[in-house]
Residue frames relative to the residue before (quaternion, step in Angstrom):
aa qw qx qy qz dx dy dz
X 1.0000 0.0000 0.0000 0.0000 0.00 0.00 0.00
X 0.3737 -0.7493 0.4618 0.2925 3.67 -0.59 0.63
X 0.4907 -0.6699 0.4484 0.3308 3.55 -0.96 0.75
X 0.6319 -0.5618 0.4096 0.3424 3.52 -1.38 0.25
X 0.2373 -0.7275 0.6120 0.1997 3.51 -1.22 0.46
X 0.2818 -0.8021 0.5160 0.1046 3.55 -0.32 1.45
X 0.0192 -0.7363 0.6753 0.0384 3.64 -1.02 0.67
X 0.1365 -0.7424 0.6558 0.0077 3.64 -0.87 1.17
X 0.0351 -0.7752 0.6301 0.0271 3.43 -0.62 1.06
X 0.1642 -0.8029 0.5730 0.0016 3.61 -0.68 1.23
X 0.1787 0.7746 -0.5713 0.2043 3.50 -0.30 1.31
X 0.1361 -0.7419 0.6502 0.0910 3.43 -1.63 -0.10
X 0.4481 -0.7067 0.4690 0.2825 3.52 -1.28 0.13
X 0.7049 0.3647 -0.1782 0.5817 3.39 1.63 0.12
X 0.4455 -0.6712 0.4914 0.3309 3.67 -1.00 0.38
X 0.8316 0.2659 -0.1636 0.4594 3.49 -1.49 0.16
X 0.4866 0.6210 -0.4966 0.3618 3.50 0.61 1.20
X 0.6458 -0.5522 0.3224 0.4172 3.58 1.29 0.30
X 0.3125 0.7894 -0.4854 0.2088 3.64 1.19 0.34
X 0.6933 0.4583 -0.2990 0.4690 3.66 0.89 -0.94
X 0.5610 0.6221 -0.3585 0.4121 3.51 1.15 -0.64
X 0.6717 0.4756 -0.2575 0.5063 3.44 0.96 -1.11
X 0.6277 0.5194 -0.3437 0.4670 3.72 0.91 -0.79
X 0.6278 0.5292 -0.3475 0.4528 3.67 0.95 -0.78
X 0.6970 0.4998 -0.2811 0.4305 3.31 0.66 -1.30
X 0.6865 0.5199 -0.2949 0.4142 3.57 0.78 -0.99
X 0.6472 0.5168 -0.3144 0.4638 3.53 1.09 -0.84
X 0.6578 0.5243 -0.2602 0.4741 3.53 1.04 -0.89
X 0.5794 0.6001 -0.3435 0.4315 3.51 1.30 -0.60
X 0.6824 0.4591 -0.2690 0.5012 3.45 1.12 -0.78
X 0.6334 0.4885 -0.3563 0.4830 3.64 1.04 -0.54
X 0.5447 0.5758 -0.3971 0.4627 3.67 1.22 -0.42
X 0.7106 0.4713 -0.2313 0.4684 3.50 1.01 -0.82
X 0.4406 -0.6822 0.4644 0.3533 3.60 1.37 0.09
X 0.5152 0.6178 -0.4846 0.3436 3.64 0.86 0.78
X 0.4709 -0.6188 0.5049 0.3748 3.51 -1.19 0.38
X 0.0192 0.7833 -0.6199 0.0428 3.54 -1.03 0.75
X 0.1866 -0.7547 0.6191 0.1105 3.55 -1.26 0.87
X 0.1384 -0.7665 0.6207 0.0899 3.69 -0.76 0.97
X 0.2109 -0.7368 0.6296 0.1276 3.52 -1.32 0.79
X 0.2702 -0.7339 0.6169 0.0879 3.48 -0.95 1.09
X 0.1537 0.7775 -0.6036 0.0871 3.64 -0.27 1.05
X 0.3540 0.6670 -0.5577 0.3446 3.48 0.13 1.37
X 0.2454 -0.8078 0.5175 0.1395 3.57 -0.14 1.38
X 0.8001 0.3268 -0.2182 0.4532 3.39 -1.18 0.75
X 0.8267 0.0170 -0.0053 0.5624 3.46 1.15 -0.51
X 0.2464 -0.8129 0.5195 0.0924 3.43 -0.33 1.27
X 0.0932 -0.8767 0.4712 0.0258 3.47 -0.39 1.04
X 0.6886 0.4293 -0.2672 0.5197 3.62 0.82 -1.23
X 0.6684 0.5089 -0.3732 0.3937 3.69 0.61 -0.78
X 0.6151 0.5529 -0.3838 0.4107 3.66 1.05 -0.54
X 0.7016 0.4364 -0.2838 0.4866 3.60 1.10 -0.55
X 0.8158 0.1555 -0.0164 0.5568 3.61 1.02 -0.85
X 0.0034 0.8590 -0.5119 0.0036 3.51 0.67 1.17
X 0.5897 0.6024 -0.3847 0.3759 3.68 1.10 -0.66
X 0.8671 0.1463 -0.0604 0.4724 3.75 0.86 -0.53
X 0.5520 0.5481 -0.3681 0.5094 3.38 1.53 0.68
X 0.0952 -0.7608 0.6363 0.0856 3.54 -1.18 0.78
X 0.3939 -0.6888 0.5353 0.2896 3.56 -1.09 0.51
X 0.0716 -0.7938 0.6038 0.0135 3.60 -1.18 0.75
X 0.1736 -0.8077 0.5627 0.0293 3.46 -1.07 0.68
X 0.3060 -0.7384 0.5852 0.1369 3.61 -1.20 0.75
X 0.3547 0.7624 -0.4995 0.2084 3.64 1.23 0.16
X 0.8174 0.0701 -0.0183 0.5714 3.75 0.70 -0.65
X 0.7046 -0.4679 0.3347 0.4155 3.50 -1.42 0.19
X 0.5987 0.5586 -0.3577 0.4490 3.61 1.05 -0.70
X 0.7018 0.4318 -0.2963 0.4830 3.62 0.80 -0.73
X 0.6202 0.5303 -0.3788 0.4366 3.61 0.95 -0.63
X 0.7081 0.4614 -0.2816 0.4543 3.52 0.91 -1.13
X 0.5755 0.5805 -0.3831 0.4301 3.62 1.06 -0.60
X 0.7075 0.4864 -0.2881 0.4241 3.57 0.91 -1.03
X 0.7531 0.4429 -0.2448 0.4204 3.52 0.93 -0.95
X 0.5349 0.6265 -0.3685 0.4308 3.36 1.45 -0.24
X 0.6519 0.5176 -0.2583 0.4903 3.42 1.33 -0.79
X 0.6701 0.5126 -0.2950 0.4486 3.55 1.20 -0.83
X 0.6789 0.5140 -0.3015 0.4289 3.62 1.08 -0.67
X 0.5410 0.5961 -0.4440 0.3935 3.68 1.12 -0.04
X 0.2715 -0.7832 0.5469 0.1173 3.52 -0.86 1.10
X 0.1506 0.8663 -0.4555 0.1390 3.43 0.60 1.23
X 0.4354 -0.7234 0.3837 0.3742 3.52 1.59 0.14
X 0.5243 0.5414 -0.4891 0.4391 3.75 1.14 0.47
X 0.5039 -0.6432 0.5005 0.2860 3.52 -1.11 1.05
X 0.1392 -0.7748 0.6156 0.0375 3.38 -1.23 0.64
X 0.1391 -0.7781 0.6121 0.0226 3.56 -0.90 1.02
X 0.1175 -0.7895 0.6017 0.0271 3.56 -0.86 1.03
X 0.1886 -0.7467 0.6265 0.1198 3.55 -0.88 1.14
X 0.0060 0.8444 -0.5355 -0.0094 3.70 0.00 1.08
X 0.4999 -0.7088 0.4511 0.2103 3.47 -0.90 1.13
X 0.5069 -0.6482 0.4137 0.3896 3.63 -0.70 0.63
X 0.6681 0.5084 -0.3582 0.4084 3.66 0.89 -0.55
X 0.6988 0.3867 -0.2832 0.5310 3.71 1.19 -0.31
X 0.3511 0.7470 -0.4990 0.2642 3.65 1.17 0.18
X 0.6509 0.4606 -0.3341 0.5025 3.72 0.83 -0.81
X 0.7051 0.5125 -0.2877 0.3968 3.58 0.62 -1.03
X 0.6390 0.5365 -0.3138 0.4532 3.49 0.90 -1.01
X 0.7618 0.3858 -0.2480 0.4575 3.60 0.55 -0.96
X 0.5436 0.5216 -0.4336 0.4943 3.55 1.19 -0.29
X 0.6406 0.4866 -0.3433 0.4846 3.84 0.88 -0.43
X 0.6074 0.5381 -0.3681 0.4539 3.52 1.01 -0.66
X 0.7078 0.4198 -0.2776 0.4958 3.60 0.89 -0.88
X 0.6030 0.5377 -0.3802 0.4502 3.71 1.02 -0.61
X 0.7336 0.4336 -0.2242 0.4729 3.61 0.75 -1.04
X 0.3108 -0.7611 0.4906 0.2888 3.62 1.24 -0.32
X 0.0921 0.8834 -0.4493 0.0957 3.40 1.30 0.95
X 0.6428 0.5208 -0.3359 0.4501 3.65 0.93 -0.89
X 0.6912 0.4372 -0.3384 0.4653 3.74 0.70 -0.59
X 0.6257 0.4657 -0.3678 0.5062 3.73 1.07 -0.59
X 0.6569 0.5205 -0.3519 0.4168 3.64 0.82 -0.65
X 0.6690 0.5099 -0.2973 0.4517 3.50 1.09 -0.73
X 0.5873 0.5771 -0.3025 0.4801 3.46 1.42 -0.67
X 0.7052 0.3279 -0.1966 0.5971 3.68 1.10 -0.74
X 0.5408 -0.6755 0.4216 0.2711 3.72 0.81 0.62
X 0.3470 0.6714 -0.5247 0.3918 3.55 1.13 0.97
X 0.1531 -0.7643 0.6206 0.0848 3.63 -1.01 0.92
X 0.2577 -0.8012 0.5378 0.0502 3.44 -0.83 1.14
X 0.0989 0.7951 -0.5967 0.0442 3.66 -0.87 0.79
X 0.1279 -0.7839 0.6019 0.0829 3.58 -0.83 1.01
X 0.1798 -0.7239 0.6607 0.0841 3.42 -1.08 1.09
X 0.1715 -0.7874 0.5918 -0.0206 3.33 -0.62 1.48
X 0.2333 -0.7904 0.5499 0.1359 3.51 -0.47 1.29
X 0.3227 -0.8023 0.4797 0.1486 3.57 -0.57 1.16
X 0.0487 0.7207 -0.6914 -0.0124 3.64 -1.25 0.12
X 0.6635 -0.5589 0.3656 0.3373 3.60 -1.39 0.49
X 0.5203 0.6594 -0.4393 0.3187 3.65 1.02 -0.23
X 0.5189 -0.6944 0.3834 0.3186 3.63 -0.75 0.90
X 0.5227 0.6591 -0.3339 0.4254 3.41 1.39 -0.51
X 0.6579 0.5033 -0.2744 0.4885 3.42 1.20 -0.75
X 0.6293 0.5054 -0.3153 0.4992 3.63 1.06 -0.78
X 0.6662 0.4257 -0.3578 0.4969 3.68 0.83 -0.64
X 0.6714 0.5074 -0.3771 0.3867 3.63 0.75 -0.71
X 0.6329 0.5533 -0.2803 0.4634 3.44 1.12 -0.68
X 0.6601 0.4686 -0.3164 0.4945 3.62 0.99 -0.81
X 0.6243 0.6130 -0.2835 0.3926 3.37 1.03 -0.75
X 0.6577 0.4887 -0.2242 0.5277 3.40 1.22 -1.18
X 0.6787 0.4925 -0.3176 0.4426 3.68 0.75 -0.72
X 0.6785 0.4927 -0.2888 0.4620 3.48 1.04 -0.85
X 0.7117 0.4796 -0.2624 0.4411 3.59 0.96 -0.90
X 0.8090 0.1835 -0.1056 0.5484 3.45 1.21 -0.60
X 0.0865 -0.8753 0.4717 0.0621 3.60 0.50 1.30
X 0.6819 0.4936 -0.2792 0.4619 3.59 1.32 -0.51
X 0.5427 0.5589 -0.4235 0.4623 3.66 1.18 0.06
X 0.4189 -0.6357 0.5809 0.2880 3.60 -1.20 0.69
X 0.0640 0.7932 -0.6053 0.0195 3.67 -0.49 0.99
X 0.1647 -0.7977 0.5791 -0.0343 3.62 -0.74 1.24
X 0.2708 -0.7340 0.5826 0.2204 3.71 -0.62 0.83
X 0.1712 -0.7551 0.6151 0.1485 3.48 -1.21 0.59
X 0.1882 -0.7823 0.5855 0.0989 3.43 -0.85 1.02
X 0.2059 -0.7938 0.5664 0.0810 3.55 -0.50 1.34
X 0.2827 -0.7777 0.5023 0.2511 3.57 -0.43 0.99
X 0.5047 0.6390 -0.4027 0.4179 3.59 1.25 0.04
X 0.7095 0.3217 -0.2394 0.5795 3.52 1.37 -0.21
X 0.0549 -0.8667 0.4948 -0.0311 3.59 0.45 1.31
X 0.6959 -0.2114 -0.6723 -0.1380 1.46 -2.34 0.92
X 0.4419 -0.7211 0.4660 0.2600 3.55 -0.71 1.11
X 0.5748 0.5979 -0.4043 0.3856 3.64 1.15 -0.56
X 0.6525 0.5725 -0.2939 0.4002 3.45 1.13 -0.80
X 0.8301 0.1647 -0.1147 0.5203 3.67 1.01 -0.48
X 0.3914 0.7214 -0.4913 0.2916 3.56 1.35 0.35
X 0.5964 0.5414 -0.3640 0.4676 3.70 1.12 -0.30
X 0.5481 0.5876 -0.4152 0.4267 3.63 1.08 -0.10
X 0.7555 0.2653 -0.1384 0.5829 3.70 1.20 -0.59
X 0.1351 -0.7993 0.5847 -0.0311 3.47 0.03 1.56
X 0.6590 -0.5208 0.4141 0.3508 3.44 -1.39 0.62
X 0.2779 -0.7680 0.5448 0.1904 3.66 -1.11 0.54
X 0.6844 -0.5020 0.3248 0.4171 3.63 -1.12 0.22
X 0.7891 0.2691 -0.1804 0.5218 3.63 0.95 -0.83
X 0.6845 0.4971 -0.3142 0.4309 3.59 1.03 -0.43
X 0.4202 -0.7164 0.4747 0.2912 3.55 0.83 -0.85
X 0.7222 -0.4115 0.3180 0.4561 3.58 -1.14 -0.32
X 0.6189 -0.5623 0.3849 0.3908 3.67 -1.14 0.22
X 0.3339 -0.7000 0.6011 0.1930 3.36 -1.41 0.59
X 0.2674 -0.7914 0.5274 0.1553 3.54 -1.03 0.60
X 0.2589 -0.7646 0.5758 0.1298 3.43 -1.05 0.96
X 0.4136 -0.7389 0.4425 0.2951 3.66 -0.40 0.99
X 0.4336 -0.6296 0.5388 0.3539 3.71 -1.19 0.37
X 0.2778 -0.7202 0.6192 0.1438 3.43 -1.47 0.42
X 0.5780 -0.5531 0.4545 0.3917 3.55 -1.20 0.56
X 0.6397 -0.5399 0.3770 0.3964 3.54 -1.23 0.07
X 0.6072 0.5944 -0.3120 0.4249 3.36 1.31 -0.76
X 0.6917 0.4585 -0.2446 0.5014 3.43 0.96 -1.11
X 0.6128 0.5371 -0.3419 0.4681 3.66 0.95 -0.70
X 0.5981 0.5601 -0.3301 0.4686 3.59 1.08 -0.70
X 0.6525 0.5318 -0.2941 0.4527 3.52 1.05 -0.84
X 0.6377 0.5456 -0.2958 0.4563 3.50 1.08 -1.05
X 0.6802 0.5071 -0.2877 0.4443 3.63 0.96 -0.94
X 0.5181 0.5832 -0.4840 0.3964 3.71 0.95 0.08
X 0.5251 -0.6714 0.4431 0.2778 3.55 -0.88 0.83
X 0.6885 0.4750 -0.2912 0.4642 3.56 1.20 -0.50
X 0.5256 0.6842 -0.3810 0.3322 3.59 1.21 0.01
X 0.0104 -0.7873 0.6161 0.0187 3.53 -0.76 0.69
X 0.5349 -0.6403 0.4796 0.2719 3.58 -1.22 0.79
X 0.6358 0.5377 -0.2960 0.4681 3.46 1.11 -1.07
X 0.7014 0.4792 -0.2901 0.4407 3.56 0.72 -0.98
X 0.6546 0.4673 -0.3399 0.4874 3.49 0.85 -0.53
X 0.7087 0.4200 -0.3201 0.4679 3.69 0.72 -0.65
X 0.6385 0.5145 -0.3452 0.4566 3.57 1.05 -0.26
X 0.7391 0.4125 -0.2149 0.4872 3.55 1.08 -0.89
X 0.5955 0.6071 -0.3922 0.3508 3.70 1.01 -0.55
X 0.2161 -0.7584 0.5859 0.1866 3.62 -1.01 0.41
X 0.6059 0.5507 -0.2838 0.4991 3.63 1.35 -0.16
X 0.0756 -0.7866 0.6090 0.0683 3.71 -0.26 1.02
X 0.6390 0.5349 -0.3797 0.4016 3.66 0.88 0.24
X 0.4496 0.6787 -0.4587 0.3560 3.65 1.23 0.11
X 0.6760 -0.5312 0.3773 0.3442 3.42 -1.38 0.62
X 0.7204 0.4346 -0.2466 0.4810 3.48 0.85 -0.91
X 0.6005 0.5252 -0.3913 0.4588 3.67 1.03 -0.32
X 0.6611 0.5159 -0.2866 0.4634 3.44 1.07 -0.80
X 0.6208 0.5296 -0.3358 0.4706 3.51 1.13 -0.71
X 0.6721 0.4394 -0.3441 0.4865 3.65 0.77 -0.90
X 0.6243 0.5202 -0.4061 0.4181 3.80 0.73 -0.69
X 0.6947 0.4715 -0.3004 0.4525 3.64 0.76 -1.05
X 0.6821 0.4758 -0.3381 0.4405 3.61 0.82 -0.86
X 0.7001 0.4795 -0.3110 0.4280 3.58 0.80 -0.89
X 0.5523 0.5791 -0.3511 0.4861 3.58 1.27 -0.44
X 0.6528 0.4985 -0.2752 0.4997 3.58 1.01 -0.86
X 0.6536 0.5110 -0.3117 0.4632 3.61 1.04 -0.68
X 0.6465 0.4861 -0.3557 0.4682 3.47 1.07 -0.73
X 0.5697 0.5802 -0.3727 0.4472 3.57 1.11 -0.76
X 0.7004 0.4894 -0.2901 0.4310 3.69 0.80 -0.89
X 0.6034 0.5510 -0.3519 0.4566 3.51 1.23 -0.61
X 0.6281 0.5493 -0.3069 0.4578 3.47 1.10 -0.85
X 0.6382 0.5320 -0.2953 0.4716 3.54 0.90 -1.00
X 0.6963 0.4505 -0.2866 0.4796 3.54 0.81 -0.82
X 0.5933 0.5573 -0.3568 0.4583 3.61 1.01 -0.61
X 0.7774 0.3487 -0.2075 0.4806 3.56 0.85 -1.12
X 0.5690 -0.6566 0.3810 0.3161 3.55 1.15 0.06
X 0.7730 -0.1835 0.1185 0.5956 3.38 1.31 0.31
X 0.5886 -0.5985 0.3965 0.3716 3.58 -1.25 0.14
X 0.3757 -0.7217 0.4848 0.3210 3.78 -0.49 0.96
X 0.3876 -0.6790 0.5761 0.2386 3.49 -1.10 0.79
X 0.4059 -0.6823 0.5806 0.1805 3.47 -1.17 1.10
X 0.4667 -0.6809 0.5109 0.2398 3.56 -0.83 1.12
X 0.4690 -0.6636 0.4688 0.3464 3.63 -0.91 0.72
X 0.5979 -0.5502 0.4637 0.3532 3.39 -1.45 0.57
X 0.4300 -0.7046 0.4773 0.3014 3.70 -0.72 0.96
X 0.3713 -0.7115 0.5220 0.2889 3.51 -0.90 0.43
X 0.3956 -0.7671 0.4761 0.1686 3.57 -0.83 1.11
X 0.5415 -0.6301 0.4329 0.3496 3.62 -0.87 0.78
X 0.4806 -0.6556 0.4965 0.3044 3.54 -1.04 0.79
X 0.5011 -0.6664 0.4747 0.2818 3.51 -1.07 0.92
X 0.6303 -0.5337 0.3800 0.4165 3.51 -1.24 0.32
X 0.5072 -0.6541 0.4758 0.2976 3.53 -1.28 0.54
X 0.2834 -0.7837 0.5338 0.1434 3.44 -0.43 1.28
X 0.5815 -0.5824 0.4575 0.3368 3.57 -1.34 0.64
X 0.6246 -0.5182 0.4122 0.4140 3.77 -1.02 0.32
X 0.5022 -0.6345 0.4862 0.3297 3.52 -1.06 0.44
X 0.4430 -0.6895 0.5039 0.2729 3.57 -0.93 1.04
X 0.6629 -0.5037 0.4148 0.3672 3.51 -1.51 0.36
X 0.5365 -0.6223 0.4721 0.3195 3.49 -1.01 0.73
X 0.5412 -0.6308 0.4230 0.3610 3.56 -1.00 0.69
X 0.8077 0.2565 -0.2634 0.4609 3.51 -1.14 0.79
X 0.6085 0.4854 -0.3772 0.5019 3.51 1.30 0.55
X 0.2907 -0.7164 0.5857 0.2435 3.59 -1.14 0.30
X 0.4014 0.7088 -0.5296 0.2365 3.68 1.02 0.15
X 0.3455 -0.7101 0.5950 0.1496 3.41 -1.38 0.85
X 0.2400 -0.7857 0.5557 0.1276 3.56 -0.82 0.76
X 0.3901 -0.6867 0.5386 0.2938 3.54 -1.26 0.47
X 0.7389 -0.4445 0.2527 0.4389 3.60 -1.14 0.03
X 0.6365 0.5238 -0.3317 0.4588 3.53 1.39 -0.30
X 0.5658 -0.6112 0.3860 0.3965 3.59 1.30 0.07
X 0.6293 0.5096 -0.3820 0.4454 3.60 1.07 0.21
X 0.5964 -0.5793 0.4260 0.3568 3.60 -1.03 0.59
X 0.4997 -0.6632 0.4698 0.2997 3.28 -1.33 0.60
X 0.7200 -0.4431 0.2870 0.4504 3.56 -1.14 -0.07
X 0.4798 0.6818 -0.4040 0.3766 3.60 1.46 -0.56
X 0.7990 -0.0794 0.0985 0.5878 3.62 0.95 -0.85
X 0.0311 -0.8026 0.5957 0.0009 3.59 -1.05 0.98
X 0.4115 -0.6986 0.5197 0.2694 3.38 -1.06 0.62
X 0.3483 -0.7001 0.5852 0.2149 3.61 -1.13 0.66
X 0.2218 -0.7631 0.5991 0.0979 3.67 -0.45 1.20
X 0.1041 -0.7827 0.6135 0.0123 3.49 -0.75 1.17
């Protein structure tokens, strides 16, 4: 039986929410596993992902039919190579309109291609509406909300992005201090290079990489299983028989109520 070809679409409805950072880290996650991976940079007017990972990233556009067909022709290939898409918020509606128009979900299922959308959330109401529309329009796609702690406070808007049937609950991306984030923004920075060269496993960046990569592994498993398995409820045990009240201890004249406790005429002092 052929293995699945996973496609992870990282997108958002608003800018500056950490979408490209998630796409970068996810791409390097596969490279760290020594897997081939192809990343698609769909950010018109500003190429972002390819600036950091030029060796495995290609640019794509939706400006004309030729560009649209070129992109989806590559996505529909069941070659077992993971694909990561960095989809700009301005093309979010158009991209999924094409997915629906081309009946891409059904064709992907036929070719054993598994789709997962990572929707980077934020408190804006347009993000809530975009997420709800996406989940309603594509019930067969695994949609997972991403809560970026760098866009606080996540607790105030996490409820706007409920878990989905196939995607499961949200994943959280830890926030980074401004100094560390400045290091990540350098085009020469690589998560893999840092993780392999550092000798200190207690640094903020090492902890961020470890926690984020563990979340990515969880997403891989969700996609492989076709959703999050439901844990069956704990069965209710039958109630035991009603025991008669305890009798009075020998040598005492205390009388007991039906609940087994002495009456007010005589009480024991428990020490």
